[in-house]
C-alpha positions in Angstrom: -42.7 -44.0 118.9 -45.2 -46.6 117.7 -43.1 -49.8 117.5 -39.6 -50.4 118.6 -38.2 -50.5 115.0 -37.3 -47.1 113.6 -37.8 -48.2 110.0 -41.4 -49.2 110.7 -42.0 -45.8 112.2 -40.6 -44.1 109.1 -42.8 -46.2 106.8 -45.9 -45.4 108.8 -45.1 -41.7 108.8 -44.5 -41.8 105.0 -47.8 -43.6 104.3 -49.7 -41.0 106.4 -48.0 -38.1 104.5 -48.8 -39.8 101.2 -52.5 -40.1 102.3 -52.7 -36.5 103.4 -50.9 -34.7 100.5 -51.3 -37.2 97.7 -48.8 -38.3 95.1 -49.0 -35.2 93.0 -47.9 -32.8 95.7 -45.1 -34.9 97.2 -42.3 -33.9 94.7 -43.0 -30.2 95.3 -43.1 -30.7 99.1 -39.8 -32.6 98.9 -38.2 -29.8 96.7 -39.4 -27.1 99.1 -38.1 -29.1 102.1 -34.7 -29.5 100.4 -34.4 -25.8 99.6 -35.3 -24.9 103.1 -32.7 -27.2 104.6 -30.1 -25.9 102.1 -30.9 -22.2 103.0 -30.8 -23.1 106.7 -27.4 -24.8 106.3 -26.0 -21.9 104.3 -27.2 -19.4 107.0 -25.6 -21.4 109.8 -22.2 -21.9 108.0 -22.1 -18.4 106.5 -21.9 -19.6 102.9 -24.2 -17.9 100.4 -24.5 -16.9 96.8 -24.0 -13.3 97.8 -20.5 -14.1 98.9 -19.6 -15.2 95.4 -21.0 -12.0 93.9 -18.8 -9.8 96.2 -15.6 -11.3 94.7 -16.5 -9.8 91.3 -14.9 -6.4 90.4 -17.2 -3.4 90.7 -18.0 -1.2 87.7 -16.5 2.2 87.6 -18.6 5.2 87.0 -17.2 5.8 83.5 -17.9 2.3 82.4 -21.3 2.2 84.1 -22.4 5.5 82.4 -21.2 4.3 79.0 -23.1 1.1 79.2 -26.5 2.6 80.3 -28.3 4.6 77.7 -29.7 8.0 78.5 -33.4 8.5 78.8 -35.1 10.1 75.7 -36.0 13.3 77.6 -32.3 13.8 78.6 -31.3 13.3 74.9 -33.8 15.9 73.8 -32.6 18.4 76.4 -29.0 17.9 75.4 -29.8 18.3 71.7 -31.8 21.5 72.4 -28.9 22.9 74.4 -26.5 22.2 71.6 -28.6 23.9 69.0 -29.2 27.0 71.1 
């Protein structure tokens, strides 16, 4: 690139990035770059967090309906049907 030593090129690029973005934004940029690289690697290899979620057992309809409360309007309708 500029000089025959790769480490000197890297230092020059890092100084230019520091001057452009400033020291306050560099940690955020590094974090975003790392997340992007991790997501790219996961998409290439086929590993993802969704694969881990698929190994969990699914809820059955009986246990799902018991755990979710009925809306208030449905409770009023069922109470009025019982009294009638």
